[in-house]
C-alpha positions as CSV (number, residue, x, y, z in Angstrom):
1,M,202.7,84.9,430.7
2,N,202.6,82.2,428.0
3,I,199.2,80.9,426.7
4,R,198.6,77.8,424.7
5,L,196.6,78.4,421.6
6,L,193.8,76.0,420.9
7,N,193.4,74.2,417.6
8,F,190.6,76.4,416.3
9,Q,192.5,79.5,417.3
10,K,195.6,78.3,415.4
11,N,193.4,77.5,412.3
12,A,191.9,81.0,412.4
13,I,195.3,82.5,412.5
14,D,196.4,80.4,409.5
15,K,193.3,81.5,407.6
16,L,193.9,85.1,408.4
17,M,197.5,84.8,407.1
18,V,196.2,83.4,403.8
19,A,193.5,86.1,403.6
20,M,196.1,88.8,403.8
21,Q,197.6,87.5,400.6
22,N,194.2,87.5,398.7
23,S,193.0,90.4,396.6
24,S,190.0,91.2,398.8
25,K,190.5,94.3,400.9
26,E,187.8,93.3,403.4
27,I,188.3,90.4,405.8
28,I,185.6,89.4,408.3
29,L,186.4,87.3,411.3
30,K,183.2,85.8,412.8
31,S,183.9,84.3,416.1
32,P,181.5,83.5,419.0
33,T,181.6,85.3,422.3
34,G,184.0,83.5,424.6
35,S,186.2,82.1,421.8
36,G,189.2,84.2,422.6
37,K,188.9,86.6,419.6
38,T,191.4,89.0,421.1
39,I,193.9,86.2,421.6
40,I,193.4,85.0,418.0
41,L,194.0,88.5,416.6
42,T,196.9,89.6,418.8
43,H,198.8,86.4,418.1
44,F,198.0,86.8,414.4
45,M,199.3,90.4,414.5
46,R,202.6,89.2,415.9
47,R,203.0,86.5,413.3
48,Y,202.2,88.9,410.5
49,L,204.7,91.5,411.8
50,A,207.4,88.8,412.0
51,E,207.0,88.1,408.2
52,N,206.2,91.7,407.1
53,N,208.5,94.4,408.1
54,N,207.5,98.1,408.1
55,T,203.9,97.3,409.0
56,V,201.8,99.1,411.6
57,W,198.7,97.5,413.0
58,V,195.9,99.9,414.0
59,W,193.2,98.3,416.2
60,L,190.0,100.4,416.3
61,T,187.3,99.9,419.0
62,P,183.9,101.4,419.7
63,G,183.6,103.8,422.6
64,K,182.1,102.0,425.5
65,G,184.1,100.1,428.2
66,S,187.6,101.2,427.2
67,L,187.9,98.2,425.0
68,E,191.1,99.5,423.4
69,E,192.8,99.5,426.8
70,Q,191.6,96.0,427.6
71,S,192.8,94.7,424.2
72,K,196.2,96.3,424.6
73,A,196.5,94.9,428.1
74,K,195.8,91.4,426.8
75,M,198.4,91.7,424.1
76,D,201.0,93.0,426.6
77,K,200.2,90.0,428.9
78,Y,200.0,87.1,426.4
79,V,202.0,88.2,423.3
80,H,205.6,88.9,424.1
81,G,208.0,91.1,422.2
82,T,205.4,93.4,420.6
83,K,205.3,97.2,420.7
84,T,201.8,98.4,421.8
85,K,200.5,101.9,422.1
86,L,197.4,103.9,423.0
87,I,196.4,107.2,421.6
88,N,198.4,109.2,424.1
89,D,201.6,107.3,423.2
90,L,200.9,107.9,419.6
91,M,200.4,111.6,420.0
92,T,203.8,111.8,421.7
93,N,205.9,109.6,419.4
94,G,203.9,108.9,416.3
95,F,203.8,105.6,414.4
96,K,206.9,103.4,414.2
97,K,207.4,100.2,412.2
98,N,205.9,97.1,413.8
99,D,203.7,99.1,416.2
100,C,200.3,97.8,417.3
101,V,198.2,100.9,418.1
102,F,194.9,100.6,420.0
103,I,192.5,103.5,419.4
104,N,189.0,104.2,420.5
105,W,187.5,105.9,417.5
106,E,185.0,107.9,419.5
107,K,188.0,109.9,420.9
108,L,188.5,111.0,417.3
109,T,185.0,111.4,416.0
110,K,182.4,112.0,418.8
111,K,181.3,115.6,419.1
112,G,182.2,117.1,422.5
113,N,184.7,114.3,423.4
114,K,187.6,116.1,425.1
115,A,190.1,113.3,424.9
116,L,191.8,115.1,422.0
117,S,191.9,118.8,421.4
118,E,191.4,120.1,417.9
119,G,195.1,120.6,417.5
120,E,195.7,117.0,418.5
121,R,193.2,115.8,416.0
122,T,195.1,117.6,413.3
123,N,198.4,116.2,414.6
124,F,196.9,112.7,414.5
125,K,196.4,113.1,410.7
126,E,199.9,114.5,410.4
127,W,201.4,111.5,412.2
128,I,199.6,109.3,409.6
129,K,200.9,111.3,406.7
130,K,204.4,111.1,408.2
131,A,204.2,107.3,408.5
132,L,203.0,106.9,405.0
133,N,205.9,109.1,403.7
134,E,208.2,106.8,405.6
135,N,206.7,103.9,403.6
136,L,205.0,102.3,406.6
137,R,202.1,100.2,405.6
138,F,199.0,100.3,407.8
139,K,196.7,97.3,408.4
140,I,193.4,97.8,410.2
141,I,191.4,95.8,412.7
142,I,187.9,97.0,413.6
143,D,186.8,95.3,416.8
144,E,183.1,94.7,417.5
145,S,182.6,95.9,413.9
146,H,178.8,95.7,414.2
147,Q,178.7,98.5,416.9
148,N,178.5,102.1,416.0
149,F,180.6,102.0,412.8
150,T,179.5,105.3,411.1
151,A,180.5,107.4,408.2
152,K,182.8,109.3,410.5
153,S,184.4,106.1,411.7
154,D,185.0,105.1,408.1
155,E,186.6,108.4,407.4
156,I,189.3,107.4,410.0
157,V,189.9,104.1,408.2
158,Q,190.3,105.9,404.9
159,L,193.1,108.1,406.3
160,F,195.4,105.1,406.7
161,K,195.2,104.2,402.9
162,T,195.2,100.6,403.9
163,D,194.7,97.6,401.6
164,K,193.4,95.3,404.3
165,V,190.7,95.8,406.9
166,I,189.8,93.0,409.3
167,R,186.4,93.4,410.8
168,C,185.7,91.1,413.8
169,S,182.5,90.4,415.6
170,A,180.3,87.5,416.8
171,T,177.5,89.0,414.6
172,P,179.3,90.8,411.8
173,T,177.6,92.9,409.1
174,K,177.7,91.3,405.7
175,I,180.0,93.0,403.2
176,P,180.0,92.1,399.5
177,N,183.2,90.4,398.2
178,A,184.7,90.2,401.7
179,T,186.7,87.1,402.7
180,M,184.9,85.4,405.5
181,I,186.7,83.5,408.2
182,E,184.3,81.8,410.7
183,V,185.0,80.1,414.0
184,S,182.0,77.8,414.7
185,D,180.3,77.4,418.0
186,R,180.9,73.7,417.8
187,E,184.7,74.2,417.5
188,V,184.7,76.3,420.6
189,I,182.5,73.9,422.5
190,E,184.8,71.0,421.7
191,E,187.7,72.9,423.2
192,G,185.7,73.6,426.4
193,L,185.3,77.4,426.1
194,I,181.6,77.4,425.6
195,K,179.5,75.0,427.7
196,K,176.5,74.4,425.5
197,L,174.9,75.1,422.1
198,I,171.3,75.0,421.2
199,V,170.8,73.3,417.9
200,T,167.6,73.5,415.9
201,N,166.6,71.3,413.0
202,E,163.5,69.5,411.9
203,N,164.2,66.3,413.9
204,F,165.4,67.9,417.1
205,P,164.0,71.4,417.3
206,S,165.6,72.3,420.6
207,S,168.4,69.8,421.3
208,I,171.3,70.9,423.4
209,I,174.9,69.8,422.8
210,T,177.2,70.1,425.8
211,N,180.9,69.4,426.3
212,N,182.0,66.8,428.8
213,Q,184.0,69.1,431.1
């Protein structure tokens, strides 16, 4: 299924492409709920892969709601010609160039989680080492980055020896020296994806802007 990208989504993708060339390791995508954040990121991933061979995208999600499966399903549906994997696919075949791998980090970090055995956890690290030895370059996306990102989660990120981490959220945590890319509520409203926005200022303390659709 083809999907038409909206103007603010195209602009965000352009800005992400530029940010990947900057010196800053950390990139923050701040985008309102309902703005199609997954659509933005998955189309950006495809565009980046088209211009940067031997790259592997790793998309990390918090534990609740099987977000990694939902994000993979959206990429499969709307972004054609990409190679997507979940953790089980990875444990069988490892990382290959131009992969987009969606991982729930709690399956790797949470005590008592039986999704991976201890042997599989070790093999996960070995697959990363093998990919690095094959000169594959990892780029990381941390979805809903404000949720449950712990020291153990950060240990996973460090394994990939990446030079770029994109953290995305509607309410991101501030990181010093990070490149900030922000999609405003107003942009999303103008495209009809959000119906209204409460604006506060000294003249109109509770005015409401609505779209015309």
